[in-house]
C-alpha distance (Angstrom), angle and dihedral (degrees) to the residues before:
residue distance angle dihedral
M1 . . .
D2 3.82 . .
S3 3.78 120.4 .
V4 3.86 115.2 -98.0
F5 3.85 81.3 -125.6
A6 3.73 95.9 54.3
S7 3.82 94.0 113.8
I8 3.80 92.4 57.1
V9 3.79 111.7 115.7
Q10 3.82 124.6 -143.0
A11 3.82 109.7 -94.3
P12 3.79 118.9 -133.9
E13 3.75 119.1 -109.2
D14 3.82 116.6 -93.9
P15 3.80 105.6 -92.3
I16 3.79 91.3 -129.7
L17 3.76 107.9 29.2
G18 3.77 90.3 36.8
V19 3.77 88.9 68.5
T20 3.77 89.8 58.3
A21 3.80 89.7 52.6
A22 3.83 90.6 52.7
Y23 3.80 90.6 45.3
N24 3.77 92.0 53.4
K25 3.82 90.4 51.9
D26 3.87 94.4 47.9
P27 3.87 111.6 97.3
S28 3.79 94.1 -160.5
P29 3.78 114.2 124.9
N30 3.80 89.7 -150.6
K31 3.81 98.5 55.6
L32 3.80 124.0 132.2
N33 3.77 126.1 -163.6
L34 3.80 109.6 -138.0
G35 3.81 93.6 166.3
V36 3.81 120.3 81.3
G37 3.80 115.0 39.2
A38 3.73 104.2 -116.6
Y39 3.82 126.8 139.3
R40 3.81 117.0 -111.1
T41 3.83 133.6 -168.9
E42 3.78 123.5 -120.9
E43 3.80 87.8 -88.5
G44 3.83 90.4 54.0
K45 3.77 93.1 -108.4
P46 3.85 128.8 139.3
L47 3.83 111.8 -99.7
V48 3.78 126.3 -135.4
L49 3.77 108.7 -165.3
N50 3.77 116.6 -122.1
V51 3.71 91.9 -128.1
V52 3.84 90.1 53.3
R53 3.77 90.0 53.9
K54 3.84 90.0 50.9
A55 3.70 92.1 49.1
E56 3.74 93.0 47.1
Q57 3.82 90.5 50.3
L58 3.80 90.8 53.0
L59 3.76 89.3 53.3
V60 3.79 92.1 49.2
N61 3.73 92.5 50.8
D62 3.83 94.5 50.0
Q63 3.78 101.8 93.8
S64 3.77 90.8 -174.2
R65 3.79 90.5 70.3
V66 3.77 118.1 106.9
K67 3.84 135.7 -172.1
E68 3.83 98.1 -126.4
Y69 3.81 121.9 145.6
L70 3.76 114.0 -82.3
P71 3.81 121.2 -131.4
I72 3.81 114.4 -87.2
L73 3.86 90.9 -99.5
G74 3.83 92.0 46.1
L75 3.74 130.8 -132.1
A76 3.82 107.7 -0.2
E77 3.81 94.6 -152.7
F78 3.87 90.9 49.8
N79 3.77 88.8 52.1
K80 3.82 92.9 51.5
L81 3.73 92.3 46.7
S82 3.76 92.4 47.4
A83 3.75 91.8 52.4
K84 3.77 90.7 50.4
L85 3.77 91.5 49.6
I86 3.74 94.7 58.1
L87 3.80 100.1 30.2
G88 3.82 100.6 35.4
D89 3.79 132.8 -110.9
D90 3.75 92.1 -90.2
S91 3.79 97.1 46.4
P92 3.81 110.6 145.4
A93 3.83 88.5 -149.5
I94 3.83 89.4 61.9
Q95 3.76 94.1 42.0
E96 3.75 92.0 51.9
N97 3.86 92.5 46.7
R98 3.83 92.3 -117.9
V99 3.81 95.9 134.6
A100 3.84 123.8 89.9
T101 3.83 110.1 -164.8
A102 3.82 129.6 -174.9
Q103 3.80 126.3 -172.3
C104 3.83 104.4 -122.6
L105 3.84 139.8 178.4
S106 3.77 99.3 -80.0
G107 3.85 120.0 -76.2
T108 3.81 97.8 -40.4
G109 3.77 93.6 50.9
S110 3.80 91.2 46.2
L111 3.81 90.1 52.2
R112 3.78 92.2 46.7
V113 3.79 94.5 48.9
G114 3.86 89.6 48.4
A115 3.84 90.0 48.4
E116 3.81 93.0 49.5
F117 3.80 90.7 49.7
L118 3.79 92.7 49.5
A119 3.80 93.5 46.8
K120 3.86 88.4 53.8
H121 3.80 102.2 38.1
Y122 3.83 110.6 21.7
H123 3.76 125.8 84.5
Q124 3.85 95.8 -138.7
R125 3.77 119.4 66.0
T126 3.81 99.5 -174.1
I127 3.83 122.5 94.2
Y128 3.79 121.7 -171.5
I129 3.81 116.5 -145.8
P130 3.84 128.1 -172.9
Q131 3.79 119.9 -96.8
P132 2.93 105.6 -100.6
S133 3.82 110.2 26.4
W134 3.81 140.9 153.6
G135 3.82 107.9 -53.6
N136 3.80 94.8 -122.6
H137 3.84 96.8 54.9
V138 3.84 96.5 84.6
K139 3.78 91.8 50.1
V140 3.79 95.9 45.8
F141 3.82 91.7 52.7
T142 3.78 99.9 38.8
M143 3.79 93.4 47.5
A144 3.81 87.4 55.2
G145 3.83 90.1 53.9
L146 3.78 102.6 -100.4
S147 3.80 125.1 130.0
V148 3.79 113.9 -123.1
K149 3.88 125.0 -144.1
N150 3.78 129.5 172.2
Y151 3.80 131.7 -122.1
R152 3.81 120.8 -161.5
Y153 3.74 113.8 -99.7
Y154 3.80 118.0 145.7
D155 3.76 122.9 54.0
P156 3.87 108.9 -158.2
T157 3.81 92.4 -167.9
T158 3.86 92.7 61.2
R159 3.77 94.9 24.2
G160 3.78 87.7 -130.7
L161 3.67 146.6 83.8
N162 3.88 118.4 -40.5
F163 3.85 87.9 -145.1
Q164 3.76 95.5 166.2
G165 3.77 92.5 50.0
L166 3.73 91.1 46.5
L167 3.81 91.7 54.6
E168 3.75 92.7 45.3
D169 3.78 93.4 52.1
L170 3.78 94.5 46.9
G171 3.77 89.5 46.1
A172 3.81 89.6 55.6
A173 3.83 93.7 47.4
P174 3.84 115.1 108.6
A175 3.85 115.8 -99.4
G176 3.77 111.3 -86.0
A177 3.75 96.8 19.3
I178 3.78 116.7 148.6
V179 3.85 117.8 -112.4
L180 3.79 123.2 -159.6
L181 3.75 111.3 -145.6
H182 3.81 126.5 -175.8
A183 3.84 104.4 -131.7
C184 3.81 91.3 -147.5
A185 3.82 141.9 -28.8
H186 3.73 93.9 41.4
N187 3.75 113.4 -134.8
P188 3.03 120.4 -105.4
T189 3.85 102.2 0.5
G190 3.77 103.0 42.9
V191 3.81 88.0 -140.2
D192 3.79 115.0 135.3
P193 3.82 130.4 -178.6
T194 3.78 118.5 -106.7
V195 3.82 119.7 -110.5
E196 3.78 88.3 -101.0
Q197 3.78 92.5 49.5
W198 3.80 92.2 48.9
E199 3.79 88.1 55.7
Q200 3.80 92.1 51.6
I201 3.87 88.6 48.3
R202 3.74 90.2 51.7
Q203 3.80 94.0 49.7
S204 3.81 92.0 47.0
M205 3.82 93.9 49.0
R206 3.81 93.7 44.9
S207 3.81 92.7 48.9
K208 3.82 89.2 54.0
G209 3.81 94.7 42.5
L210 3.80 92.1 -119.7
L211 3.80 117.7 164.9
P212 3.87 115.3 -125.8
F213 3.80 117.7 -140.5
F214 3.80 108.3 -172.6
D215 3.85 120.5 -156.5
S216 3.81 103.0 -156.8
A217 3.84 103.5 -177.2
Y218 3.74 98.9 139.9
Q219 3.81 109.6 40.5
G220 3.77 105.6 162.5
F221 3.75 94.9 12.4
A222 3.83 99.6 86.6
S223 3.82 99.6 54.1
G224 3.78 104.4 5.3
S225 3.82 89.3 -110.7
L226 3.80 123.8 99.9
D227 3.81 91.9 -156.2
V228 3.81 95.8 47.3
D229 3.79 92.0 51.0
A230 3.83 91.6 48.4
Q231 3.73 94.1 51.5
P232 3.86 97.4 95.5
V233 3.82 89.3 54.6
R234 3.75 92.1 46.3
T235 3.87 91.4 49.7
F236 3.79 90.4 58.3
V237 3.82 93.4 44.5
A238 3.82 93.2 48.3
D239 3.82 91.7 65.7
G240 3.84 90.6 64.6
G241 3.79 92.4 -114.6
E242 3.78 127.9 131.2
C243 3.76 129.9 -100.1
F244 3.78 148.3 155.6
I245 3.83 123.1 -119.5
A246 3.84 124.3 -168.0
Q247 3.80 112.6 -165.4
S248 3.81 130.5 -166.7
Y249 3.76 130.8 -168.5
A250 3.77 93.6 -170.6
K251 3.80 96.0 99.2
N252 3.82 105.6 27.3
M253 3.82 95.5 45.5
G254 3.81 95.8 24.9
L255 3.85 89.9 -123.5
Y256 3.84 92.1 141.0
G257 3.78 97.0 144.6
E258 3.75 97.0 37.1
R259 3.89 92.0 67.2
V260 3.76 97.3 -140.4
G261 3.84 118.8 170.7
A262 3.77 145.1 125.4
L263 3.79 139.0 -136.9
S264 3.86 114.6 -149.1
I265 3.78 121.6 -174.7
V266 3.79 113.5 -163.7
C267 3.77 110.3 -150.6
K268 3.79 136.0 -169.9
A269 3.84 95.3 -114.7
A270 3.80 141.2 15.8
D271 3.84 93.9 -113.4
V272 3.80 90.5 51.9
A273 3.85 90.7 51.2
S274 3.84 89.2 50.2
R275 3.73 91.3 54.8
V276 3.80 93.5 43.9
E277 3.81 89.5 52.1
S278 3.81 91.6 52.5
Q279 3.79 90.0 52.6
L280 3.80 92.6 46.5
K281 3.77 86.6 62.6
L282 3.77 91.2 55.7
V283 3.79 89.5 52.5
I284 3.81 94.2 49.0
R285 3.81 100.7 40.2
P286 3.86 97.2 70.3
M287 3.82 91.5 35.8
Y288 3.78 104.3 58.3
S289 3.85 101.1 -28.8
N290 3.84 97.1 -133.5
P291 3.83 135.0 -6.5
P292 3.85 127.3 -103.7
I293 3.74 118.5 -89.0
H294 3.86 107.6 -145.9
G295 3.84 103.3 68.1
A296 3.75 94.0 42.1
S297 3.82 89.9 48.5
I298 3.84 88.4 56.4
A299 3.81 93.2 49.4
M300 3.86 91.8 44.6
T301 3.89 91.7 50.3
I302 3.82 89.7 53.7
L303 3.79 95.9 44.2
K304 3.77 97.3 48.4
N305 3.81 97.7 45.5
S306 3.81 111.6 75.6
D307 3.86 95.3 -153.2
M308 3.80 92.3 49.5
Y309 3.76 92.3 42.7
N310 3.81 91.3 53.9
E311 3.84 89.9 45.7
W312 3.81 88.4 52.4
K313 3.81 92.2 51.3
I314 3.77 90.2 53.4
E315 3.82 94.1 49.2
L316 3.80 89.8 44.7
K317 3.77 93.3 52.4
A318 3.80 90.4 48.6
M319 3.77 90.1 55.4
A320 3.85 93.0 46.3
D321 3.86 91.4 47.1
R322 3.77 91.5 50.5
I323 3.83 91.7 49.6
I324 3.77 90.5 50.2
S325 3.76 91.5 48.8
M326 3.78 94.3 47.6
R327 3.80 92.1 49.2
K328 3.81 89.0 52.9
Q329 3.84 92.5 48.6
L330 3.86 89.2 49.4
F331 3.75 91.8 49.2
D332 3.84 91.7 47.8
A333 3.84 90.9 48.5
L334 3.75 93.2 48.6
S335 3.84 90.7 47.1
A336 3.75 90.6 51.5
K337 3.82 88.4 54.1
G338 3.82 91.0 47.4
F339 3.82 96.4 -111.9
A340 3.81 101.2 112.0
């Protein structure tokens, strides 16, 4: 008797993670993995930050810790600290209780929870994403029930931002449409708007009533500064408008496999944020019920301890500086060979 699944076709490998699978099978001693975006040492090995090891050791030594279920929205203190990290300690939105935050499964999970919430509660079902964008964005949003359209972003002729095309496409978007914005370190191009261009983007979007959805996967990685990389988000929040922010600690804390992230929804008023938070619970509960405790506890331990936080910033800047240096060396080497 044939399997009831006999008609299922073989799915293609994931275009990003599939490269890692091929890399692991390759016996060559000279192989390089240029697929998944994960930091590596000079020896090509995964890096666990010293401050992460310290935080983890503190957790292991704390005999009072248990493995009980977390609340649906996760660790409350982690959520507060995550909102402060991206919005700033002095953010009026936080002070006025206008931010609803949920601990989610890294950046992808944060994007998906936000997308599911929008599909259920927002009047517009179209989200505009930059062309190009991270390969998983389209699937995340379409699987949630949103319609995906592109706006121009990268200009291959100038190897820079197609700013005029970007403004034209956003200007032509229907009122209320959702717009995905890479907060910094645009993936895959690495091209970010200038401070002045961000302000023009903000003005254009607010005048059209477009809803910003920030993907903040690399805070601290673009410039080496957590505050500088958060500035585009803070510019939008400072005008009192609403926005979505998906955060990931995979890159900046090296917590790739721990799946640590947060979704923050900045609202117009505290009572709105309270209702939004209540509905986020209804999105999350049937999806994965509640998030895991260990990785978020590591991040929370680092964020709430001033000494560990400062140590993290030093290690983060060292990673960012090395990436910038290696990119320059690669560019110079390619230029010398006539490829750049």
